N, C-alpha and C positions, 0 to 999 in steps of 0.2 A: 445459657448464652455460650456461644462458640467463640473460641479464640481466633485470632487472625490467621494462624497457620493451619487450622483445621479446615477441611473441605466439606462441602455439602455434596451429596450424591448428584444432585441435579446440575451442578456447575463444574464438577471435577472431570478433567480429561487426562487420560493416561499419557505421561510424558513419552512413553515408548511409541506412541502414535504421532505425537506432535513433532518430534525431531525429524523423522523421515519426511513429513510434510513440509517442514520448513527448509530442509536441505534441498529439496527438489522444487521449491517455490510452488507447491501445489500440483506439479505435473506428475502424471502417472505413467506416461509412455515416452520413450526417447523420440526426438524429432526425426531421426534417421537411424536405420539399423534395427535388427531384431534382438540380438544379444540373448541367445538361449543360455541356460545355466551352464552348458558346457562350451559355449563360445569362448575363444581365447582372445585376450587383449594384450597388446604389446605397446609400450610407450615408444614413440618415434621422435627422432630429432633431439636437440639439446633441451634440457629442462628449462621451462619458461621462468622468467624473472619475477620478482615480486610485483611488478607493475602490470602483470598479465591479467589481473582481475579474476583470478581463480579463487574459489572457496577452499578452505582447508581440506575438505573431503576430496576435492579434485586433485589437489597436490599430493595427498596421501595415495590415491589411486595411481598417479603417475610414478611415484616412488616404488610402489609394489610391482608395477608392470614393467620395470626395467628388464625383467625376465617374464616370459608369457605366463599369464594367470587366467583361470577361468572365472566367469562371473560368480560362480559359487564360492570359489576361493576368496575372491576380493570381498564378497559379502561377509564371509566368516572372519576375515582379518579385521574388517572395519566394524563388525557387529551391527550391520545395517541390513534391512531386507533386500533381497535380490532385485525387486522392482525399483528400489531407490538406486541401486548400483547401475541398473540398465539406463536410467535417466541420466545419471552422471557420466557414464561412458558415452552416451549419445552426445552430450555437450562436448566432451573431449574429442570425439570422432569428428564432429562438425568443425572443430578448430584444427583438425589434422594433427592432434597431439598423440593419438593412439590409432593403431590399426587393429582390425578385428578379423578373426577367422571364424566363420560360421561352421558348425559341424557338417560333415559330409552327409548328403542325402542317402537314405537307405537304398539298397539295390532294389530295382523294380522286381517285385515278386511275380510278375506275370511274364517275365523274360524267359522264354523257353531255352535260350542258349545257356542261361545260368543253370537251369535244371539238368540239362544234358551234361554240362561240365561236372556237376555234382555226381550224377549217375555214373559217368565215365570214371571219375575218381574212385568211387566206391567199388566199381567192377575191377579196377586195377589192383585193389587190395587183395 
């Protein structure tokens, strides 16, 4: 007979999976924004009061983002998956509590002007 605190394999769920699911209320994508791993988030405006209806994780993100932080940095500080951080940042973005800067797009590799500039630069060496 098993004790109350022992789990059976068929009913046991890893707490590392449950917490992010609960924190995001089951959501897997932010409502708005992409939030790549290197996207930078910055808290804007005054810190919201206790009646703002934010979860502790939202508040912690706002505290961390008083200086720009990437999604990867926030995930590391809070020990949460990046997907969870993306959803939480989306919530804060929708409330206009954070601004986000997406990474710059790569240079168009079919742009002949860029190739000419590289060749000219190499020739001048």
